[in-house]
Residue frames as qw, qx, qy, qz and C-alpha x, y, z in Angstrom:
[[0.623, 0.729, 0.230, 0.167, 7.97, 20.86, 24.01],
 [0.613, -0.056, 0.099, 0.782, 11.20, 22.28, 22.68],
 [0.113, 0.964, 0.210, -0.120, 11.54, 26.00, 22.26],
 [0.702, 0.237, 0.083, 0.666, 14.23, 27.51, 20.11],
 [0.294, -0.525, -0.227, 0.766, 13.56, 30.93, 21.63],
 [0.008, -0.065, 0.372, 0.926, 12.26, 32.53, 18.46],
 [0.419, 0.519, 0.574, -0.474, 8.80, 33.66, 17.51],
 [0.036, -0.213, 0.616, 0.758, 9.36, 33.49, 13.78],
 [0.659, 0.257, -0.030, -0.707, 6.41, 33.56, 11.43],
 [0.684, 0.021, 0.729, -0.029, 5.13, 30.13, 10.54],
 [0.052, -0.153, 0.708, 0.687, 5.43, 28.96, 6.94],
 [0.626, 0.186, -0.070, -0.754, 2.35, 28.94, 4.74],
 [0.791, 0.039, 0.587, -0.171, 0.60, 25.58, 4.35],
 [0.861, 0.404, 0.288, 0.117, 2.03, 23.48, 1.53],
 [0.229, 0.889, -0.397, 0.019, 5.14, 25.61, 1.19],
 [0.725, 0.304, -0.571, 0.234, 8.42, 23.67, 1.17],
 [0.029, 0.387, -0.618, 0.684, 9.18, 24.91, 4.70],
 [0.684, -0.208, 0.220, -0.664, 5.74, 23.81, 5.94],
 [0.941, 0.081, -0.274, -0.184, 6.01, 20.25, 4.63],
 [0.608, 0.321, -0.585, 0.431, 9.42, 19.97, 6.33],
 [0.384, -0.638, 0.273, -0.609, 8.18, 21.10, 9.77],
 [0.923, -0.335, 0.054, -0.182, 8.02, 17.50, 11.12],
 [0.776, 0.417, -0.387, 0.274, 11.62, 16.71, 10.12],
 [0.078, 0.550, -0.586, 0.589, 13.35, 18.15, 13.24],
 [0.737, -0.320, 0.298, -0.515, 10.80, 16.28, 15.41],
 [0.990, 0.100, -0.087, -0.044, 11.58, 12.90, 13.83],
 [0.531, 0.542, -0.481, 0.440, 15.30, 13.68, 14.05],
 [0.272, -0.532, 0.512, -0.617, 14.90, 14.35, 17.78],
 [0.907, -0.159, 0.168, -0.352, 12.93, 11.11, 18.28],
 [0.899, 0.313, -0.264, 0.152, 15.55, 9.06, 16.40],
 [0.276, 0.591, -0.524, 0.548, 18.38, 10.69, 18.36],
 [0.549, -0.453, 0.425, -0.560, 16.66, 9.97, 21.67],
 [0.985, 0.006, 0.017, -0.171, 16.12, 6.33, 20.71],
 [0.748, 0.446, -0.367, 0.328, 19.74, 5.93, 19.64],
 [0.031, -0.631, 0.507, -0.587, 20.95, 7.59, 22.87],
 [0.736, -0.320, 0.396, -0.446, 19.15, 4.81, 24.75],
 [0.271, -0.321, 0.895, 0.152, 20.74, 2.06, 22.70],
 [0.702, 0.443, 0.493, -0.260, 17.72, 1.35, 20.51],
 [0.403, -0.087, 0.641, 0.648, 18.85, 0.37, 17.02],
 [0.433, 0.712, 0.180, -0.523, 17.37, 2.84, 14.53],
 [0.638, 0.121, 0.618, 0.443, 17.67, 1.46, 10.99],
 [0.189, 0.298, 0.407, 0.843, 16.31, 4.58, 9.36],
 [0.041, 0.680, 0.551, -0.482, 14.00, 7.55, 9.77],
 [0.182, 0.158, 0.429, 0.871, 12.43, 10.09, 7.44],
 [0.284, 0.425, 0.307, -0.803, 9.77, 12.71, 6.88],
 [0.210, 0.376, 0.790, 0.435, 6.89, 12.07, 4.44],
 [0.094, -0.037, -0.086, 0.991, 5.51, 15.46, 3.63],
 [0.332, -0.036, -0.145, -0.931, 1.82, 15.45, 2.83],
 [0.631, -0.099, -0.193, -0.745, -1.80, 14.74, 3.59],
 [0.378, -0.925, 0.035, -0.007, -1.31, 14.14, 6.39],
 [0.253, 0.726, -0.594, 0.236, 2.32, 14.97, 7.08],
 [0.932, -0.353, 0.033, -0.075, 3.94, 11.94, 8.65],
 [0.060, 0.718, -0.689, 0.074, 7.29, 10.55, 9.72],
 [0.969, -0.026, -0.235, -0.076, 8.68, 7.03, 9.93],
 [0.183, -0.679, 0.690, -0.170, 11.24, 5.46, 12.26],
 [0.901, 0.094, -0.409, -0.106, 12.41, 1.89, 11.65],
 [0.326, -0.642, 0.635, -0.281, 13.85, 0.05, 14.66],
 [0.660, 0.140, -0.736, -0.053, 15.12, -3.47, 15.21],
 [0.752, -0.563, 0.126, -0.319, 14.16, -5.50, 18.24],
 [0.379, -0.599, 0.705, -0.026, 16.52, -7.88, 20.03],
 [0.759, 0.096, 0.644, -0.014, 15.30, -10.82, 17.94],
 [0.291, -0.130, 0.627, 0.711, 16.27, -9.28, 14.61],
 [0.202, 0.677, 0.688, 0.168, 12.71, -8.28, 13.67],
 [0.153, 0.088, 0.073, 0.982, 12.10, -4.80, 12.33],
 [0.020, 0.704, 0.655, -0.273, 9.29, -2.54, 13.48],
 [0.171, 0.433, 0.287, 0.837, 7.93, 0.50, 11.69],
 [0.138, -0.619, -0.510, 0.582, 6.86, 3.39, 13.93],
 [0.170, 0.459, 0.427, 0.760, 4.87, 6.05, 12.10],
 [0.041, -0.527, -0.437, 0.727, 3.64, 9.40, 13.38],
 [0.160, 0.490, 0.504, 0.693, 1.12, 11.58, 11.58],
 [0.006, -0.126, 0.193, -0.973, -0.35, 14.96, 12.33],
 [0.596, -0.309, -0.292, -0.681, -3.86, 13.57, 12.82],
 [0.884, -0.321, -0.265, -0.212, -3.48, 10.46, 14.96],
 [0.458, -0.738, 0.488, -0.088, -0.04, 10.53, 16.61],
 [0.022, 0.505, -0.857, -0.106, 2.16, 7.40, 16.76],
 [0.944, 0.055, 0.115, -0.304, 1.42, 3.86, 15.60],
 [0.103, -0.559, 0.806, 0.165, 3.55, 0.80, 14.90],
 [0.952, 0.149, 0.073, -0.258, 3.62, -2.59, 13.31],
 [0.622, -0.358, 0.627, 0.302, 6.05, -5.45, 12.72],
 [0.409, 0.619, -0.415, -0.526, 7.45, -5.43, 9.20],
 [0.955, 0.145, 0.254, -0.039, 7.25, -8.47, 6.96],
 [0.740, -0.133, 0.387, 0.534, 10.14, -9.70, 4.81],
 [0.417, 0.576, 0.376, 0.593, 9.33, -7.13, 2.11],
 [0.224, 0.024, -0.218, 0.950, 9.27, -4.25, 4.60],
 [0.371, -0.426, -0.360, -0.743, 5.49, -3.86, 4.75],
 [0.146, 0.045, 0.755, -0.637, 3.23, -3.77, 7.77],
 [0.135, -0.441, -0.815, -0.350, -0.19, -5.34, 7.16],
 [0.243, -0.465, -0.029, -0.851, -2.87, -2.78, 8.01],
 [0.769, -0.461, -0.353, -0.267, -4.60, -5.27, 10.30],
 [0.778, -0.180, -0.371, 0.475, -1.39, -5.44, 12.36],
 [0.173, 0.503, -0.137, 0.836, -1.08, -1.68, 12.98],
 [0.474, -0.626, -0.560, 0.265, -1.49, -0.57, 16.59],
 [0.037, 0.808, 0.009, 0.588, -1.95, 3.04, 17.68],
 [0.576, -0.049, -0.544, 0.608, 0.13, 4.12, 20.64],
 [0.317, -0.846, -0.380, 0.199, -0.58, 6.24, 23.72],
 [0.500, -0.231, 0.023, 0.834, 0.95, 9.65, 24.21],
 [0.203, 0.806, 0.255, -0.494, -1.40, 11.93, 22.34],
 [0.619, 0.778, 0.106, -0.003, -0.71, 13.84, 19.17],
 [0.489, 0.718, -0.328, 0.370, 2.83, 15.14, 19.65],
 [0.790, -0.596, -0.035, 0.139, 4.54, 13.52, 22.62],
 [0.118, -0.869, 0.469, 0.108, 8.03, 14.69, 23.54],
 [0.629, 0.468, -0.619, -0.043, 10.83, 12.59, 22.01],
 [0.053, -0.332, 0.839, -0.427, 11.66, 11.23, 25.48],
 [0.665, 0.081, 0.483, -0.564, 8.08, 10.02, 25.89],
 [0.798, 0.433, -0.273, -0.318, 8.14, 8.45, 22.41],
 [0.366, 0.462, -0.791, 0.162, 11.34, 6.62, 23.37],
 [0.373, -0.164, 0.743, -0.531, 9.67, 5.37, 26.57],
 [0.797, 0.268, 0.197, -0.505, 6.75, 4.07, 24.51],
 [0.680, 0.509, -0.509, -0.140, 9.03, 2.42, 21.90],
 [0.089, 0.383, -0.862, 0.321, 10.99, 0.73, 24.69],
 [0.583, 0.012, 0.577, -0.571, 7.67, -0.47, 26.09],
 [0.827, 0.398, -0.130, -0.375, 6.71, -1.93, 22.71],
 [0.502, 0.507, -0.697, 0.073, 10.10, -3.63, 22.42],
 [0.063, -0.266, 0.834, -0.479, 9.78, -4.94, 25.97],
 [0.302, -0.292, -0.877, -0.232, 6.22, -6.19, 25.47],
 [0.099, -0.415, -0.645, 0.634, 4.60, -3.87, 28.02],
 [0.321, 0.508, 0.045, -0.798, 3.00, -1.49, 25.49],
 [0.453, 0.225, 0.832, 0.227, 0.77, -3.09, 22.87],
 [0.155, 0.126, -0.293, -0.935, -1.27, -0.23, 21.45],
 [0.508, 0.401, 0.622, -0.442, -4.83, -0.40, 20.19],
 [0.402, 0.268, 0.706, 0.517, -6.30, -1.08, 16.73],
 [0.129, 0.872, 0.472, -0.013, -8.65, 1.94, 16.84],
 [0.450, 0.320, 0.083, 0.830, -7.26, 5.03, 15.13],
 [0.156, -0.697, -0.394, 0.578, -7.55, 8.20, 17.22],
 [0.330, 0.648, 0.318, 0.608, -8.34, 11.45, 15.43],
 [0.391, -0.493, -0.304, 0.715, -6.78, 14.34, 17.39],
 [0.157, 0.677, -0.050, -0.717, -7.16, 16.85, 14.55],
 [0.761, 0.565, 0.307, 0.084, -7.46, 17.07, 10.76],
 [0.589, -0.091, 0.255, 0.761, -4.53, 17.94, 8.55],
 [0.141, 0.657, 0.403, 0.621, -6.79, 20.73, 7.24],
 [0.423, -0.834, -0.328, 0.133, -6.82, 22.43, 10.67],
 [0.484, 0.389, -0.092, 0.778, -4.46, 25.23, 9.69],
 [0.106, -0.573, 0.124, -0.803, -4.04, 27.87, 12.38],
 [0.772, -0.518, -0.299, -0.217, -4.93, 25.58, 15.30],
 [0.381, -0.814, 0.415, -0.140, -1.51, 26.07, 16.94],
 [0.964, -0.077, 0.227, 0.114, -0.15, 22.68, 15.93],
 [0.692, 0.590, -0.083, 0.409, 2.41, 24.03, 13.47],
 [0.112, -0.837, 0.352, -0.403, 3.84, 26.24, 16.21],
 [0.813, -0.439, 0.367, -0.107, 4.30, 23.13, 18.36],
 [0.914, 0.256, 0.149, 0.278, 6.14, 21.41, 15.50],
 [0.396, 0.800, -0.145, 0.427, 8.22, 24.52, 14.77],
 [0.492, -0.800, 0.293, -0.179, 9.45, 24.49, 18.39],
 [0.910, -0.172, 0.299, 0.229, 11.66, 21.52, 17.41],
 [0.315, -0.488, 0.445, 0.682, 13.55, 23.69, 14.93],
 [0.617, 0.650, -0.052, -0.440, 13.57, 24.12, 11.20],
 [0.842, 0.068, 0.456, 0.281, 14.73, 21.74, 8.54],
 [0.175, -0.431, 0.464, 0.754, 17.13, 22.70, 5.81],
 [0.671, 0.595, 0.196, -0.397, 15.14, 23.45, 2.68],
 [0.511, -0.196, 0.694, 0.467, 16.51, 21.34, -0.17]]
C-alpha cells in the first residue's frame, strides 16, 4: 500500500473529498498499466454506493474490456459489446482481494489479456459500503488525495 507519510484526518462519509478517495487509486492503476504497454482507453471514478472505478483497456485483437473495481467486491471485468456495455452474465470477478496494489492489478489484467486469468462469476463480498470506520478509507487515502472540483 502506498503511504504519503501523512496521518491527516479522513474525510466524512459522503463529503466531496470522501467520494473522491478512489480517484488516486484508479490513476495509479491506469499509470501502471500504461507503463507496461497496456493500452488504456479511459479511466474514471464513479463516486457512490458503492464507490467504484472503471478502466477501459484494448486487447491485441482490437476488443475492449471494462475493468471495474468497487469498495465491496474488488475487481471484475467483461468484454464490451459494440455499444460499450458488458452483459451482466459475462462479468467475471478477479483475484487479488479488495484493494490490490496497482502492480498486482496490472499483473491480473495482463493475465486476462493473455488468457491465463479468467475470473469467476460469483461476486465476493469483502465488506459493505456502509462499513464506515473499518480502516478501508485509510487504505484508499494512502494513494493520495484527489483535487476537489
